[in-house]
C-alpha positions in Angstrom: 0.0 0.0 0.0 2.9 2.4 0.7 4.1 2.2 -2.8 0.6 2.8 -4.1 0.2 6.0 -2.0 3.8 7.3 -2.4 2.3 10.6 -3.5 0.7 11.1 -0.1 2.6 13.6 1.9 0.6 13.8 5.1 -2.9 13.7 6.6 -3.8 16.3 9.2 -7.3 15.8 10.6 -9.6 16.0 7.6 -7.1 17.3 5.0 -4.6 15.3 3.0 -1.6 16.7 1.2 -0.6 15.0 -2.1 2.4 15.6 -4.4 1.6 16.4 -8.0 3.6 17.0 -11.2 1.6 19.1 -13.7 2.2 18.8 -17.5 0.6 21.9 -19.0 -0.6 22.5 -22.5 -2.0 18.9 -23.0 -4.8 18.2 -25.4 -7.0 17.2 -22.4 -6.8 17.2 -18.6 -6.2 13.7 -17.3 -4.3 11.6 -14.8 -1.1 10.2 -16.3 0.0 7.8 -13.6 2.6 8.1 -10.9 6.2 9.2 -11.5 8.9 9.8 -8.9 6.4 9.6 -6.0 4.1 12.2 -7.6 0.7 12.0 -9.4 1.2 13.2 -12.9 -1.7 15.3 -14.3 -1.8 16.4 -17.9 -3.4 19.8 -17.9 -5.3 21.3 -20.8 -4.4 24.9 -19.9 -1.4 27.1 -20.3 0.8 27.8 -17.2 0.0 31.5 -17.2 -2.2 33.7 -15.1 -3.1 30.8 -12.8 -5.0 29.0 -15.6 -3.3 25.6 -15.1 -3.7 25.8 -11.3 -7.4 26.5 -11.8 -7.8 23.6 -14.2 -6.0 21.3 -11.8 -8.3 22.3 -8.9 -11.4 21.9 -11.0 -10.3 18.6 -12.4 -9.5 17.1 -9.0 -12.7 18.4 -7.5 -14.8 16.9 -10.3 -12.9 13.6 -10.3 -13.2 13.3 -6.5 -16.8 14.5 -6.2 -16.0 17.4 -3.9 -16.3 21.2 -4.1 -13.6 23.2 -5.9 -13.2 25.2 -2.7 -12.1 21.9 -0.9 -9.1 21.6 -3.2 -6.3 24.1 -3.0 -2.7 24.5 -4.1 -0.7 24.4 -0.8 2.7 24.8 -2.4 4.2 25.3 -5.9 1.7 27.7 -7.5 4.4 28.7 -10.0 6.0 25.3 -10.4 5.2 22.1 -12.2 5.8 20.3 -8.8 2.9 21.1 -6.5 1.5 20.1 -3.2 -2.3 19.9 -3.2 -4.5 20.0 -0.2 -7.8 18.0 -0.5 -10.3 16.3 1.8 -8.7 13.2 3.3 -11.9 11.2 2.7 -11.3 11.4 -1.0 -8.0 9.5 -0.9 -9.5 6.1 -1.7 -11.3 7.6 -4.7 -8.1 9.2 -5.9 -6.2 5.9 -5.6 -8.7 4.2 -7.8 -8.5 6.9 -10.5 -4.8 7.0 -11.0 -4.2 3.3 -11.8 
């Protein structure tokens, strides 16, 4: 299980922190597996003016069935390597989506 959840950084109460690597300017937003302990997400938005970050938040919220306000960029807003905060209860759903 530890290898499967290598992207999990920590769980604090009701919030989980996950590690993500964003690949902007993709043809569509989608999970692209796990690489180097991070969830890879192809993002169909440019990395300018926060567009890619907004797309990642919206994609994760929709995929996990939670509100966009429940997903936030905790670290790495201007980097491809990001730490994302999301509801801890959504981790099992996330694990099933990134196979």
